[in-house]
DSSP file (Angstrom, degrees, kcal/mol; ACC not computed):
  #  RESIDUE AA STRUCTURE BP1 BP2  ACC     N-H-->O    O-->H-N    N-H-->O    O-->H-N    TCO  KAPPA ALPHA  PHI   PSI    X-CA   Y-CA   Z-CA
    1    1 A X    >         0   0    0      0, 0.0     3,-1.4     0, 0.0     4,-0.4   0.000 360.0 360.0 360.0 -40.6  -55.7  -58.9  -16.8
    2    2 A X  G >   +     0   0    0      1,-0.3     3,-1.4     2,-0.2    14,-0.1   0.834 360.0  64.6 -62.5 -30.6  -52.5  -57.3  -17.9
    3    3 A X  G 3  S+     0   0    0      1,-0.3    -1,-0.3     4,-0.0     4,-0.1   0.705  97.2  55.8 -66.0 -19.5  -52.6  -59.3  -21.1
    4    4 A X  G <  S+     0   0    0     -3,-1.4     2,-0.3     2,-0.1    -1,-0.3   0.552  99.8  74.2 -89.4  -7.8  -55.7  -57.5  -22.2
    5    5 A X  S <  S-     0   0    0     -3,-1.4     2,-0.4    -4,-0.4     3,-0.1  -0.706  94.7 -96.3-106.4 156.7  -54.1  -54.1  -21.9
    6    6 A X    >   -     0   0    0     -2,-0.3     3,-1.9     1,-0.1     6,-0.4  -0.558  57.1 -99.9 -67.8 125.9  -51.6  -52.3  -24.2
    7    7 A X  T 3  S+     0   0    0     -2,-0.4    -1,-0.1     1,-0.3     3,-0.1  -0.199  98.7   1.1 -54.7 133.1  -48.2  -53.0  -22.6
    8    8 A X  T 3  S+     0   0    0      1,-0.2    -1,-0.3     2,-0.1     2,-0.1   0.590  93.6 138.9  66.5  15.6  -46.9  -50.1  -20.5
    9    9 A X  S <> S-     0   0    0     -3,-1.9     4,-2.5     1,-0.1     5,-0.2  -0.326  72.2 -99.9 -76.0 171.3  -49.9  -47.8  -21.1
   10   10 A X  H  > S+     0   0    0      1,-0.2     4,-2.1     2,-0.2     5,-0.1   0.907 126.8  48.3 -59.5 -41.6  -51.3  -45.8  -18.2
   11   11 A X  H  > S+     0   0    0      2,-0.2     4,-2.3     1,-0.2     5,-0.2   0.899 109.5  52.9 -65.7 -40.2  -54.0  -48.4  -17.6
   12   12 A X  H  > S+     0   0    0     -6,-0.4     4,-2.8     1,-0.2    -2,-0.2   0.928 110.6  47.1 -60.2 -46.0  -51.4  -51.2  -17.7
   13   13 A X  H  X S+     0   0    0     -4,-2.5     4,-2.9     2,-0.2    -1,-0.2   0.878 109.4  54.2 -65.1 -37.4  -49.3  -49.5  -15.1
   14   14 A X  H  X S+     0   0    0     -4,-2.1     4,-1.8     2,-0.2    -1,-0.2   0.938 113.6  41.2 -61.7 -46.4  -52.4  -48.9  -12.9
   15   15 A X  H  X S+     0   0    0     -4,-2.3     4,-2.5     2,-0.2    -2,-0.2   0.917 114.4  52.9 -67.0 -43.2  -53.3  -52.6  -12.9
   16   16 A X  H  X S+     0   0    0     -4,-2.8     4,-2.7    -5,-0.2    -2,-0.2   0.925 109.3  48.9 -56.7 -46.8  -49.6  -53.6  -12.6
   17   17 A X  H  X S+     0   0    0     -4,-2.9     4,-2.4     1,-0.2    -1,-0.2   0.873 110.2  51.3 -64.5 -37.4  -49.3  -51.4   -9.5
   18   18 A X  H  X S+     0   0    0     -4,-1.8     4,-2.2    -5,-0.2    -1,-0.2   0.916 111.3  47.9 -64.0 -42.9  -52.5  -52.8   -7.9
   19   19 A X  H  X S+     0   0    0     -4,-2.5     4,-2.4     2,-0.2    -2,-0.2   0.929 113.1  47.7 -63.2 -45.8  -51.2  -56.4   -8.5
   20   20 A X  H  X S+     0   0    0     -4,-2.7     4,-2.7     1,-0.2    -2,-0.2   0.892 110.3  52.2 -63.8 -39.8  -47.8  -55.5   -7.0
   21   21 A X  H  X S+     0   0    0     -4,-2.4     4,-2.3     2,-0.2    -1,-0.2   0.908 110.7  47.7 -63.4 -41.4  -49.4  -53.8   -4.0
   22   22 A X  H  X S+     0   0    0     -4,-2.2     4,-2.4     2,-0.2    -2,-0.2   0.906 111.8  50.0 -65.8 -41.4  -51.5  -56.9   -3.3
   23   23 A X  H  X S+     0   0    0     -4,-2.4     4,-2.4     2,-0.2    -2,-0.2   0.915 111.5  48.6 -62.2 -42.7  -48.5  -59.1   -3.6
   24   24 A X  H  X S+     0   0    0     -4,-2.7     4,-2.5     2,-0.2    -2,-0.2   0.895 110.5  51.5 -63.7 -40.1  -46.6  -56.9   -1.2
   25   25 A X  H  X S+     0   0    0     -4,-2.3     4,-1.2     2,-0.2    -2,-0.2   0.928 111.5  46.6 -62.6 -45.5  -49.5  -57.0    1.2
   26   26 A X  H  X S+     0   0    0     -4,-2.4     4,-0.8     1,-0.2     3,-0.3   0.902 113.0  49.4 -64.8 -40.9  -49.7  -60.8    1.1
   27   27 A X  H >X S+     0   0    0     -4,-2.4     4,-2.6     1,-0.2     3,-0.9   0.896 105.8  57.9 -64.6 -39.7  -45.9  -61.1    1.5
   28   28 A X  H 3< S+     0   0    0     -4,-2.5    -1,-0.2     1,-0.3    -2,-0.2   0.804 103.7  52.3 -61.8 -30.0  -46.0  -58.7    4.5
   29   29 A X  H 3< S+     0   0    0     -4,-1.2    -1,-0.3    -3,-0.3    -2,-0.2   0.707 117.5  38.4 -78.1 -19.0  -48.4  -61.0    6.3
   30   30 A X  H << S+     0   0    0     -3,-0.9     2,-0.4    -4,-0.8    -2,-0.2   0.717  97.4  88.0 -99.9 -27.0  -46.1  -63.9    5.8
   31   31 A X     <  +     0   0    0     -4,-2.6     2,-0.4    -5,-0.1    -4,-0.0  -0.614  51.7 179.2 -83.3 126.9  -42.7  -62.3    6.3
   32   32 A X        -     0   0    0     -2,-0.4     2,-0.5     2,-0.0    -3,-0.0  -0.992  11.8-163.0-129.3 125.8  -41.4  -62.2    9.8
   33   33 A X        -     0   0    0     -2,-0.4     5,-0.1     2,-0.0    -2,-0.0  -0.932  30.4-115.7-107.1 126.5  -38.0  -60.7   10.8
   34   34 A X    >>  -     0   0    0     -2,-0.5     3,-1.1     1,-0.1     4,-0.7  -0.307  19.9-124.7 -62.1 142.6  -36.8  -61.7   14.2
   35   35 A X  G >4 S+     0   0    0      1,-0.3     3,-0.9     2,-0.2     4,-0.5   0.832 109.5  60.1 -58.2 -33.8  -36.5  -58.7   16.6
   36   36 A X  G >4 S+     0   0    0      1,-0.2     3,-0.6     2,-0.2    -1,-0.3   0.829  99.2  58.3 -63.8 -30.4  -32.9  -59.5   17.3
   37   37 A X  G <4 S+     0   0    0     -3,-1.1    -1,-0.2     1,-0.2    -2,-0.2   0.730 111.2  39.7 -72.6 -21.9  -32.1  -59.0   13.6
   38   38 A X  G << S+     0   0    0     -3,-0.9    -1,-0.2    -4,-0.7    -2,-0.2   0.312  85.1 121.9-112.5   7.9  -33.4  -55.5   13.5
   39   39 A X  S <  S-     0   0    0     -3,-0.6     2,-0.1    -4,-0.5    -3,-0.0  -0.351  73.9 -96.4 -67.3 151.9  -32.1  -54.2   16.8
   40   40 A X        -     0   0    0      1,-0.1    -1,-0.1    12,-0.1     3,-0.1  -0.440  45.1-109.5 -66.3 141.0  -29.8  -51.2   16.8
   41   41 A X        -     0   0    0      1,-0.1    -1,-0.1    -2,-0.1     6,-0.0  -0.314  37.5 -94.9 -68.8 156.6  -26.1  -52.1   16.9
   42   42 A X    >   -     0   0    0      1,-0.1     3,-1.5     4,-0.1    -1,-0.1  -0.312  37.0-108.9 -65.3 155.3  -24.1  -51.4   20.0
   43   43 A X  T 3  S+     0   0    0      1,-0.3    -1,-0.1    -3,-0.1     4,-0.1   0.828 118.1  54.9 -56.7 -33.8  -22.1  -48.1   20.0
   44   44 A X  T 3  S+     0   0    0      2,-0.1    -1,-0.3     0, 0.0     2,-0.2   0.625  92.1  91.3 -79.6 -11.4  -18.8  -50.0   19.7
   45   45 A X  S <  S-     0   0    0     -3,-1.5     2,-0.1     1,-0.1    -4,-0.0  -0.505  87.8-102.0 -83.9 151.7  -19.9  -51.9   16.5
   46   46 A X        -     0   0    0     -2,-0.2     2,-0.4     1,-0.0    -1,-0.1  -0.467  40.3-149.4 -66.0 143.0  -19.4  -50.6   13.0
   47   47 A X        -     0   0    0     -2,-0.1     2,-0.3    -4,-0.1    -1,-0.0  -0.958  13.1-168.9-122.4 133.5  -22.5  -49.1   11.6
   48   48 A X    >   -     0   0    0     -2,-0.4     3,-0.6     3,-0.1     0, 0.0  -0.738  32.2-118.9-109.3 167.4  -23.7  -49.0    8.0
   49   49 A X  T 3  S+     0   0    0     -2,-0.3     3,-0.0     1,-0.2    -1,-0.0   0.384  95.5  85.6 -84.8   4.9  -26.6  -47.0    6.7
   50   50 A X  T 3  S+     0   0    0      1,-0.1     2,-0.5     2,-0.0    -1,-0.2   0.746  88.1  45.5 -82.5 -22.1  -28.5  -50.1    5.5
   51   51 A X    <         0   0    0     -3,-0.6    -1,-0.1     1,-0.1    -3,-0.1  -0.980 360.0 360.0-125.4 129.2  -30.2  -50.9    8.7
   52   52 A X              0   0    0     -2,-0.5    -1,-0.1   -12,-0.1   -12,-0.1   0.318 360.0 360.0-135.2 360.0  -32.0  -48.4   10.9
């Protein structure tokens, strides 16, 4: 579908965003992060801002 549109036009971006949203949705149904990996760190551990 993107090949039929002028690259980077408003219509192209609209279709691109729809495709990306569908890809993200499909990935979200397949991707599983173990609960232990996303638990809050203990108070004594160093904390970065990358995981909350």
